[in-house]
C-alpha positions in Angstrom: -22.4 14.2 -18.2 -25.4 12.0 -18.3 -28.0 14.8 -17.8 -27.5 18.0 -19.5 -27.4 21.0 -17.2 -26.5 24.6 -17.9 -23.2 25.3 -16.4 -21.8 28.8 -16.1 -18.3 29.3 -17.4 -17.0 30.0 -14.0 -18.0 26.5 -12.8 -17.0 24.6 -15.9 -13.6 23.6 -14.6 -15.1 22.2 -11.4 -17.7 20.3 -13.3 -15.2 18.7 -15.6 -12.9 17.9 -12.7 -15.7 16.1 -10.9 -16.6 14.0 -13.9 -12.9 13.1 -14.4 -12.6 12.1 -10.7 -15.6 9.8 -11.0 -14.2 8.1 -14.1 -10.8 7.8 -12.4 -12.3 6.1 -9.3 -14.4 3.8 -11.4 -11.5 2.7 -13.5 -9.2 2.3 -10.5 -11.7 0.0 -8.9 -11.8 -2.1 -12.0 -7.9 -2.2 -12.1 -7.8 -3.4 -8.5 -10.4 -6.1 -9.2 -8.4 -7.3 -12.2 -5.2 -7.5 -10.1 -7.0 -9.5 -7.4 -8.6 -11.9 -10.0 -5.2 -12.5 -11.6 -3.7 -13.4 -8.1 -6.6 -15.8 -7.4 -6.2 -17.5 -10.8 -2.5 -17.9 -10.1 -3.3 -19.7 -6.8 -5.8 -22.0 -8.5 -3.4 -22.9 -11.3 -0.5 -23.6 -9.0 -2.7 -25.9 -6.9 -3.7 -27.8 -10.1 -0.1 -28.4 -11.1 1.0 -29.7 -7.7 -0.7 -32.8 -6.4 0.1 -34.9 -3.4 2.1 -37.2 -5.6 4.7 -34.5 -6.3 6.9 -35.1 -3.4 4.5 -33.8 -0.8 2.7 -36.7 0.8 0.6 -35.0 3.3 -0.6 -32.0 1.3 0.6 -29.5 3.9 2.6 -27.6 1.3 -0.5 -26.8 -0.7 -2.4 -25.7 2.5 0.2 -23.0 3.1 -0.4 -21.3 -0.3 -1.6 -17.7 0.3 -2.5 -14.6 -1.7 -1.8 -11.3 0.0 -3.8 -8.3 -1.2 -2.7 -4.9 -0.1 -3.7 -1.3 -0.8 -0.7 0.5 0.6 -1.6 4.0 -0.5 -4.1 5.7 -2.7 -3.7 4.6 -6.3 -1.5 1.7 -5.2 -2.6 -1.9 -5.0 -0.6 -5.2 -5.0 -1.5 -8.8 -4.8 1.2 -11.4 -4.2 1.2 -15.2 -4.1 3.5 -16.9 -1.6 3.9 -20.0 0.5 3.6 -19.3 4.2 5.9 -20.6 7.0 7.3 -23.2 7.4 6.6 -24.8 4.1 8.2 -22.0 2.0 11.5 -23.9 2.2 10.1 -26.6 -0.1 9.5 -24.3 -3.0 13.0 -24.3 -4.3 13.4 -28.0 -3.9 10.2 -28.8 -5.8 10.9 -26.2 -8.6 14.4 -27.4 -9.3 14.5 -31.0 -8.1 16.8 -32.3 -5.4 18.8 -35.3 -4.3 16.9 -38.0 -2.5 17.7 -38.9 1.1 20.1 -41.7 0.2 21.9 -39.4 -2.3 21.8 -41.8 -5.2 19.1 -40.3 -7.3 17.5 -36.9 -8.1 13.8 -36.1 -8.0 12.1 -34.6 -11.1 11.4 -30.9 -10.8 7.8 -29.8 -10.6 7.5 -26.4 -12.3 4.3 -25.3 -10.6 5.1 -21.6 -10.0 6.0 -21.0 -13.6 2.5 -21.9 -14.8 0.8 -19.8 -12.2 2.8 -16.8 -13.2 1.9 -17.3 -16.9 -1.8 -17.6 -16.1 -1.7 -14.5 -13.8 -0.1 -12.4 -16.6 -2.6 -13.7 -19.2 -5.6 -13.0 -17.0 -4.3 -9.5 -16.1 -3.7 -8.6 -19.7 -7.2 -9.8 -20.7 -8.9 -7.9 -17.9 -6.9 -4.7 -18.6 -7.6 -4.9 -22.3 -11.3 -4.9 -21.6 -11.1 -1.7 -19.6 -10.2 0.3 -22.6 
């Protein structure tokens, strides 16, 4: 407790409980911010690895990238990166390569999601390490 107050023994448990609840809420807010930051960094990284020259001439694929942030219940927060409709179908083709239209050649795979995931994990680990 920041300021020292005299607490009667009967109220000691309540005082400790209040302090612990404040610490929990503050830490939880920092955890949620770290999750959101990791998802945003993932999105930025993936956009860097995928340019218009990588099989997507118009840039529409990149425009459909999205980060969803959800707090479903108390003490539960998720952030997901995904490609929105209808461009999500291209993800598998770009990640793994595919046959060209004439069927004589194969395109080179563009591993853009892999790098985004690595950065997200790294950012999350760094932010959570700084909490303790």
